[in-house]
Each structure stands twice: as structure tokens, then as C-alpha cells.
C-alpha positions in Angstrom: -48.0 -6.6 -10.2 -48.0 -3.1 -8.9 -45.6 -4.2 -5.9 -43.2 -5.6 -8.5 -43.2 -2.7 -10.6 -42.6 -0.4 -7.7 -40.0 -2.5 -6.5 -38.1 -2.5 -9.8 -38.3 1.3 -9.9 -35.0 2.2 -8.1 -33.0 -0.3 -10.3 -34.6 1.2 -13.5 -34.3 4.9 -12.6 -30.9 4.6 -11.0 -29.5 2.5 -13.9 -30.9 5.0 -16.4 -29.4 8.0 -14.7 -26.1 6.3 -14.3 -26.1 5.0 -17.9 -26.9 8.3 -19.3 -24.2 10.1 -17.2 -21.7 7.3 -18.1 -22.6 7.3 -21.7 -21.9 11.0 -22.1 -18.6 10.7 -20.0 -17.5 7.9 -22.2 -18.2 9.8 -25.3 -16.4 12.8 -24.0 -13.5 10.4 -23.0 -13.6 8.6 -26.5 -13.0 12.0 -28.2 -10.4 12.9 -25.5 -8.4 9.8 -26.3 -8.4 10.7 -29.8 -7.2 14.0 -29.1 -4.4 12.7 -27.1 -3.4 10.2 -29.5 -3.0 12.6 -32.3 -1.4 15.3 -29.8 1.3 13.2 -27.8 1.5 10.1 -29.9 1.5 6.3 -29.1 4.6 6.2 -27.3 3.6 8.8 -24.8 0.1 7.3 -24.6 2.2 3.9 -23.5 4.1 5.9 -20.8 0.7 7.6 -19.6 -1.0 4.3 -19.4 1.8 2.6 -17.3 0.7 4.9 -14.4 -2.9 4.2 -14.6 -2.6 0.8 -12.7 -0.8 2.8 -9.8 -3.5 5.2 -9.7 -6.1 2.6 -9.5 -4.0 0.9 -6.9 -4.2 3.9 -4.7 -8.1 4.2 -5.2 -8.3 0.3 -4.2 -6.3 1.1 -1.0 -8.1 4.2 0.1 -11.7 4.4 -1.2 -13.3 1.9 -3.5 -13.7 -1.0 -1.0 -15.1 1.6 1.6 -17.5 3.1 -0.9 -19.1 -0.3 -1.5 -19.3 -0.9 2.3 -20.9 2.5 2.8 -23.4 1.6 0.1 -24.4 -1.6 1.4 -24.8 -0.5 5.2 -26.6 2.7 4.2 -29.1 0.6 2.2 -29.5 -1.7 5.3 -29.8 1.2 7.7 -32.6 2.9 5.4 -34.6 -0.4 5.6 -34.3 -0.5 9.3 -35.0 3.3 9.5 -38.1 2.7 7.6 -39.2 -0.2 9.7 -38.5 2.0 12.8 -40.7 4.8 11.7 -43.6 2.4 11.1 -43.1 0.8 14.4 -43.2 3.9 16.4 -46.2 5.1 14.6 -48.2 2.0 15.8 -46.3 1.7 19.0 -49.1 3.2 21.0 -51.7 0.8 19.6 -49.7 -2.4 20.1 -46.7 -2.4 22.6 -45.7 -5.9 21.5 -44.6 -4.4 18.2 -42.1 -2.2 19.8 -40.4 -5.3 21.5 -40.4 -7.1 18.3 -38.7 -4.3 16.3 -36.0 -4.1 19.0 -35.5 -7.7 18.6 -35.2 -7.3 14.8 -32.7 -4.4 15.3 -30.5 -6.6 17.5 -30.6 -9.5 15.0 -29.8 -7.4 12.0 -26.9 -5.7 13.9 -27.5 -2.4 11.9 -27.3 0.1 14.9 -26.5 3.3 13.1 -28.0 5.9 10.9 -27.1 6.5 7.2 -25.0 9.7 8.0 -23.3 7.8 10.8 -22.0 5.3 8.1 -21.0 8.1 5.8 -18.9 9.9 8.4 -17.4 6.6 9.7 -16.3 5.9 6.0 -15.0 9.2 5.6 -12.7 8.9 8.7 -11.4 5.6 7.3 -10.9 6.8 3.9 -9.4 10.1 4.6 -6.9 8.3 7.1 -5.7 5.9 4.4 -5.5 8.8 1.7 -3.3 11.0 3.7 -0.6 8.2 4.2 -0.9 7.1 0.7 -0.5 10.5 -0.7 2.7 10.8 1.2 4.1 7.5 0.3 3.4 7.7 -3.4 4.8 11.4 -3.8 8.0 10.4 -1.7 8.5 7.0 -3.4 7.7 8.0 -6.9 11.0 7.7 -8.4 11.9 4.3 -7.2 8.4 3.1 -8.1 8.8 4.5 -11.6 12.4 3.4 -12.2 12.4 -0.1 -10.5 8.9 -1.2 -10.7 7.5 0.5 -14.0 11.0 0.4 -15.4 10.3 3.9 -16.9 11.8 6.8 -15.2 9.7 9.2 -17.2 6.6 8.3 -15.2 8.2 9.8 -12.0 6.6 13.4 -12.4 3.2 11.8 -13.4 3.1 9.7 -10.2 3.9 12.8 -8.0 1.0 14.5 -9.6 -1.4 11.5 -9.1 -0.6 11.5 -5.4 -2.6 14.9 -5.2 -5.7 13.2 -6.6 -6.0 10.6 -3.8 -7.5 12.6 -0.9 -10.2 14.4 -3.3 -11.2 11.1 -4.9 -11.6 9.4 -1.6 -14.2 12.1 -0.3 -16.0 11.9 -3.7 -15.9 8.2 -3.4 -17.5 8.0 0.0 -20.2 10.5 -0.7 -21.0 8.5 -4.0 -21.4 5.2 -1.8 -23.6 7.2 0.5 -26.1 8.2 -2.3 -25.9 4.8 -3.9 -27.1 3.2 -0.7 -30.0 5.6 -0.5 -30.7 4.7 -4.3 -30.4 8.5 -5.0 -28.0 8.4 -8.1 -28.4 12.0 -9.4 -25.4 13.1 -7.4 -23.0 10.4 -8.3 -24.1 10.4 -11.9 -23.7 14.1 -12.2 -20.3 14.2 -10.5 -19.0 11.7 -12.8 -20.0 13.6 -15.8 -18.6 17.0 -14.1 -15.3 15.2 -13.4 -14.8 14.1 -17.1 -15.7 17.4 -18.5 -13.4 19.4 -16.2 -10.7 17.0 -16.9 -10.8 17.3 -20.5 -11.3 21.1 -20.6 -8.4 21.6 -18.3 -6.3 19.7 -20.4 -7.3 21.4 -23.5 -6.8 24.7 -21.8 -3.3 23.7 -20.5 -2.3 22.4 -24.1 -3.5 25.8 -25.7 -1.5 27.9 -23.2 1.5 25.8 -23.8 1.2 26.3 -27.6 0.7 30.1 -27.3 3.9 30.2 -25.1 5.7 27.9 -27.7 6.3 25.3 -24.9 6.6 21.6 -25.7 3.5 19.6 -24.8 4.0 17.8 -21.5 2.5 14.6 -20.2 2.4 16.3 -16.8 -0.6 18.5 -18.2 -2.8 15.5 -18.7 -2.2 14.4 -15.1 -2.9 17.8 -13.8 -6.3 17.6 -15.6 -7.0 14.6 -13.5 -6.5 16.6 -10.4 -8.8 19.4 -11.6 -11.5 16.9 -12.2 -11.2 15.2 -9.0 -11.4 18.6 -7.1 -14.5 19.8 -9.2 -16.4 16.3 -8.6 -15.6 16.5 -4.7 -16.9 20.1 -4.5 -20.1 19.1 -6.3 -20.8 16.2 -4.3 -20.2 18.0 -1.0 -22.6 20.6 -1.9 -25.6 18.3 -1.9 -25.0 16.9 1.6 -27.4 18.0 4.1 -26.7 18.1 8.0 -28.6 15.2 9.6 -28.4 14.0 13.1 -26.1 11.0 13.4 -27.6 8.1 15.3 -25.8 5.3 16.8 -22.1 4.6 17.6 -19.6 5.8 15.1 -17.0 3.5 16.6 -19.3 0.5 15.9 -20.0 2.0 12.4 -16.2 2.2 11.7 -16.0 -1.4 12.7 -18.6 -2.7 10.4 -17.3 -0.7 7.4 -13.7 -1.9 8.1 -14.5 -5.6 8.5 -16.6 -5.5 5.2 -14.1 -3.3 3.4 -11.0 -5.3 4.4 -11.7 -8.5 2.3 -12.9 -6.4 -0.5 -9.9 -3.9 -0.2 -7.6 -6.9 0.0 -9.4 -8.2 -3.2 -8.9 -5.1 -5.1 -5.5 -4.3 -3.8 -4.0 -7.7 -4.8 -6.0 -7.6 -8.1 -4.5 -4.1 -9.0 -0.9 -5.2 -7.9 -1.3 -8.2 -10.2 -2.7 -5.8 -13.0 0.4 -3.5 -12.3 2.8 -6.5 -12.7 0.8 -7.2 -16.0 1.1 -3.7 -17.2 4.8 -3.7 -16.5 5.6 -7.1 -18.0 3.8 -6.5 -21.2 6.2 -4.1 -22.8 9.3 -6.2 -21.5 7.7 -9.4 -23.1 7.1 -7.7 -26.3 10.7 -6.8 -26.4 11.6 -10.4 -25.8 9.1 -11.1 -28.9 11.4 -8.8 -30.9 10.1 -5.2 -30.5 12.3 -2.1 -29.6 11.4 -0.3 -26.6 9.8 2.5 -28.5 7.7 -0.1 -30.5 6.7 -2.1 -27.4 5.6 1.2 -25.6 3.7 2.0 -28.8 1.9 -1.4 -29.2 1.1 -1.1 -25.4 -0.3 2.4 -25.9 -2.5 1.3 -28.8 -3.7 -1.7 -26.9 -4.7 0.1 -23.6 -5.3 3.6 -24.7 -7.1 3.1 -28.0 -8.5 -0.6 -28.5 -9.5 -1.5 -24.9 -11.4 1.7 -24.2 -13.4 1.3 -27.5 -14.4 -2.1 -26.5 -15.2 -1.2 -23.0 -17.4 1.7 -24.2 -20.8 -0.4 -24.0 -20.1 -1.5 -20.5 -21.2 1.8 -19.3 -24.6 0.1 -19.0 -23.5 -3.2 -17.1 -21.5 -1.0 -14.8 -24.4 1.2 -14.0 -26.5 -1.9 -13.3 -23.7 -3.3 -11.1 -23.7 -0.2 -9.0 -27.4 -0.3 -8.4 -27.6 -4.0 -7.9 -25.3 -4.0 -4.8 -27.6 -2.1 -2.5 -30.7 -3.6 -3.8 -29.5 -7.2 -3.2 -28.2 -6.2 0.1 -31.9 -4.8 0.9 -33.5 -7.8 -0.5 -31.2 -10.1 1.6 -32.0 -8.1 4.8 -35.7 -8.5 4.0 -35.2 -12.3 3.2 -36.8 -11.7 -0.2 -35.0 -14.8 -2.0 -37.5 -14.7 -5.0 -36.4 -11.1 -5.8 -32.7 -12.2 -5.9 -33.2 -15.1 -8.0 -35.1 -12.9 -10.6 -32.3 -10.5 -10.5 -29.7 -13.3 -11.2 -32.0 -14.5 -14.1 -32.6 -11.2 -15.7 -28.9 -10.2 -15.2 -27.7 -13.3 -17.2 -30.1 -12.8 -20.0 -29.6 -9.0 -20.7 -25.7 -9.2 -20.0 -25.5 -12.0 -22.5 -27.7 -10.2 -25.1 -25.8 -7.0 -24.7 -22.5 -8.8 -25.1 -23.1 -10.9 -28.0 -24.8 -7.8 -29.7 -21.7 -5.9 -29.1 -19.4 -8.7 -30.3 -21.2 -8.7 -33.6 -20.7 -4.9 -34.0 -16.9 -5.1 -33.2 -16.4 -8.1 -35.6 -18.1 -6.2 -38.6 -16.9 -2.6 -37.8 -13.7 -2.9 -35.6 -11.2 -2.4 -38.4 -13.1 0.6 -39.5 -13.1 2.0 -36.0 -9.3 1.6 -35.9 -8.5 3.2 -39.1 -11.0 5.9 -39.2 -11.3 6.9 -35.6 -7.5 6.4 -34.5 -5.9 6.4 -37.8 -4.4 3.1 -36.7 -4.8 -0.2 -38.3 -3.3 -2.3 -35.3 -6.1 -0.6 -33.2 -8.7 -1.9 -35.4 -7.1 -5.4 -35.2 -7.1 -5.4 -31.5 -10.8 -4.2 -31.5 -11.8 -7.1 -33.6 -10.1 -9.7 -31.4 -11.2 -8.1 -28.2 -14.7 -8.0 -29.3 -15.2 -11.5 -28.3 -14.7 -10.8 -24.5 -17.9 -8.6 -24.4 -20.5 -11.3 -23.4 -18.3 -12.6 -20.7 -17.2 -9.4 -19.4 -20.5 -7.9 -19.0 -21.9 -11.1 -17.4 -18.9 -11.2 -14.9 -19.2 -7.6 -13.9 -23.1 -7.9 -12.8 -22.7 -11.3 -11.3 -19.7 -10.0 -9.1 -22.0 -7.2 -7.9 -24.7 -9.6 -6.9 -22.2 -11.8 -5.0 -20.8 -8.7 -3.2 -24.4 -7.8 -2.4 -25.0 -11.2 -0.8 -21.7 -10.6 1.3 -19.8 -13.2 -0.7 -16.8 -10.9 -1.1 -14.2 -13.8 -0.8 -15.8 -15.6 -3.7 -15.2 -12.3 -5.9 -11.5 -12.3 -4.6 -11.0 -15.9 -5.7 -12.3 -15.4 -9.2 -10.6 -12.1 -9.7 -7.2 -13.8 -8.7 -7.9 -16.7 -10.9 -8.7 -14.5 -13.9 -5.5 -12.3 -13.5 -3.4 -15.5 -13.1 -4.7 -16.7 -16.2 -3.6 -13.4 -17.9 -0.3 -13.1 -16.3 0.6 -16.6 -17.5 -0.3 -15.9 -20.9 1.9 -12.6 -20.7 4.8 -14.7 -19.3 4.7 -17.8 -21.6 2.7 -16.7 -24.7 3.8 -13.3 -25.6 7.5 -14.0 -26.5 6.2 -16.8 -28.6 3.1 -15.2 -30.3 3.4 -11.5 -29.8 0.7 -9.5 -28.4 -2.0 -12.1 -29.7 -1.0 -14.1 -26.9 -2.2 -11.5 -24.3 -5.6 -11.2 -26.4 -6.2 -15.0 -26.1 -5.3 -14.9 -22.4 -7.8 -12.0 -21.9 -10.6 -13.9 -23.4 -9.9 -17.1 -21.6 -9.8 -15.0 -18.3 -13.1 -13.5 -18.9 -14.8 -16.7 -19.7 -13.3 -18.3 -16.5 -14.6 -15.5 -14.3 -18.2 -15.4 -15.7 -18.6 -19.0 -15.5 -17.2 -19.1 -12.1 -19.5 -16.4 -10.6 -22.6 -18.2 -12.2 -21.7 -21.4 -10.6 -21.0 -19.8 -7.2 -24.5 -18.2 -7.4 -25.9 -21.5 -8.3 -24.4 -23.2 -5.2 -25.5 -20.3 -3.0 -27.8 -21.9 -0.4 -30.7 -19.5 -0.4 -30.9 -19.7 -4.2 -30.5 -23.4 -4.7 -29.6 -25.1 -8.0 -33.0 -26.3 -8.7 -34.5 -22.9 -8.4 -32.4 -21.4 -11.0 
């Protein structure tokens, strides 16, 4: 009983810290979006939201998969380091134990220390970030004109390019601390990033008003740059110099080969998301909207309604971040019962939270749109999107368990399938039914991804169908 309690301790405390930080960050972001919607308007919000998939794509290319790989290998290295310490303590009493430990080290193929994995991840991530920054800055105009079909996005993309290297360093350090199950630094840096971003934009707006200048969308993106710099400096300040054991080249190889399918997954997913974002206003125009109306509807959907519906996911996102290294550690120790219990509890609590949120949005969705955003259409979107909550929260956590088990190709397939459904609805349903077609496609997509992830875990050999 005591052992189980101690074992669950990292998940509970880590999730609590990340949830509190995420909650405060979402609250700040929530009021920030209200401020932006009232300051720059729905059309400008739509233009700004068009650049978000490109920003997420750069993160997928340079850091997000590497962060996950660092987290997993640091968690495994910590387990082996602990085993090594105990073994050296008893080595004089039993020389056979030392031989057994050496054999285990060769079998686990974890030859590097935690700091070695961090430095290897930073080398990979910063190399990618350097080329991605130059590429996005130099090609921002053709990307905005020909891909986003909105030339006004050009200066926004140029500024976003400056966030890439700072975000890469920040993400790698976060992965290192996640792997050690020390969530204070990632949680606090997340909150600091949001605070600095919002305060910077507010300050930029105040200066513009005092100088009687027009409010520019560029200022919103410069706030992103300020937030990333602050988060990076804060994270670096908590790093302590440790002797790096093992081959850095070997660590780079390990991170690269785990990050490659994950990165391919996320890059392809974000490319499809970018296509989806670009096609939405165009398909709305086919339905009968003008260009300004299409951008306004897109801005209301992605800048007001979706963030409101995704607000409670701060809890499931925190659980997902902590689950990955814990599942990797359990797999390393061959603790199948722990993994089975994690899947069971994940399903129960994700569905409980999801259906509770669905009920809340059905009852208060229209009120949220009208009172908080002063927009009736936002309320309608919130009510409809509320149905995705149980399936969204379940798929988020189950995908993290699959990644922890090393089943990255499974999550890749599910993400592509879900996006394929959404894009099909964008292409064929929006011209016929308007934005409702996209909302229906989103619901079907989340159901498919959640059910698919559960089936793949049921068919995972060590778990077994009967055990679950």
C-alpha cells in the first residue's frame, strides 16, 4: 500500500504543479483573448490565427519531438543511474552483482547520463532552429501570399521567426526536467512566458495609444518573442553543471531516432492543420460569405470558442506530460501492472472530466459567448464544440501512454486519420452547410482518435485484451 502511494507521488505532485501553472496561464490567456477581441476585432483575430499553425509547425520541426525524446531518455537514465548507485554500494560484498548490473546496462542500451541527453538534445534542436529561423524569415512573403493567401501575414511571420531559437532551448530544458519528474521549472516558466507576453503586448498598446499610432498586429507577435526570451532565461538559471557521462554522439543518435517518427508525425499533422486553417476561410467564401465575413467567423471560432472549450484540458495536458516519463520508467522496470492501472484510471478520469465539461458548455455556452466575448456566434460554437470534450481529453492522455510505450507510429496513424476526417468535412461539407460542417467533422475526428487509441492499447501485447 505504502509502495503504491509513493509510486503515485510523482504523478500527483507533478500533475498538480503543471495544472496550477496551466490554469493560471489559461486564465491570463482567457482575459488576454477578450482584450484582443475588443481591441483589434474579429477580422484581425482571424489574420493572427492564420499564422498560429505556421508557428506550431516550426515548433514541431525544431523542438517538440526532441523534448519528448529527452524526457523519455532522461527518465530511463535516471532509473539506470539509481540502479548503478545501489550496485556500486553493494559491489564489494557481492562481485556477481556488478556483473549483473553491467549486463543490464547493455540490455537497456542506456549508456548516457541525464545531462548528456540534455546537451545532445540542445545540439539537435538548435541546429534545426537556426535553419528554420532563416527559412521562415526569408520566405515569409511567399508563404503568406501563396500558402496562407493573406499578404498581411508577412510581417507577422517574420517576427515569429525570432521566437524559434528561444523556444527550442526552453523546450529542451523542459524535457530534461520532465524526465527527472521535477515540474517546478517547466510549470513556472510556462506561467512566466504567458505573463511576460500579455504584459508586453499591453505595454506596447499603451505606448501606441499615447503616441496616437494605430494598433498594429505586429505588437501581438512581438509579445510572443518577449515571452519566449523570458521563459528561456528563467529555465537556464535552474540548470546546474553536472559531469556528463557517456557518449554524446550515442545520445544524439538515440534522441534522433526516437524524435524522427515523432517529428514526422507532428510536422505532417501540423502541415495538414495549416492546410485546414488556410482552406477554412476559402470554403466559407464558397458557402456565401465575403472575405471579411469569412475571416471574422474563422477568428471567432479559433480565437474565442475553441480556447474556451479547450480551457479545462489544462488538467489532461498536465497528466499527459507526466505520464510519458512514468510509463517509460515502468516499461524499463517491466512493471506491467502499473501500466495497466494507468490506462484504466486514465480512461475513467478523462471521461468523467470530459462529460462534466460537456454538460457545463451545453448549459452555459451561449452565456459565455454573449457575456464574455460579446458575440452570439461564439456562444453557438461553444455549445456545439462542447461535445468533443470527453473524446479530446481521452485521446490526449492515451496518446501520451502510447508514446511512453514507444508506439509513436500508432499515434502518427491516429493523428493523420483524425485530420483526414476534418479536412474531408472542410472540403465537402462546409460549402453545403457552412461552419456547422466543420464542427461535425471535429466531433467525428475526436471520437475516432479516442476509440482508436484505446483499441491499440487493448491490443498491446504486454497489456493483453483480457487484462484490461
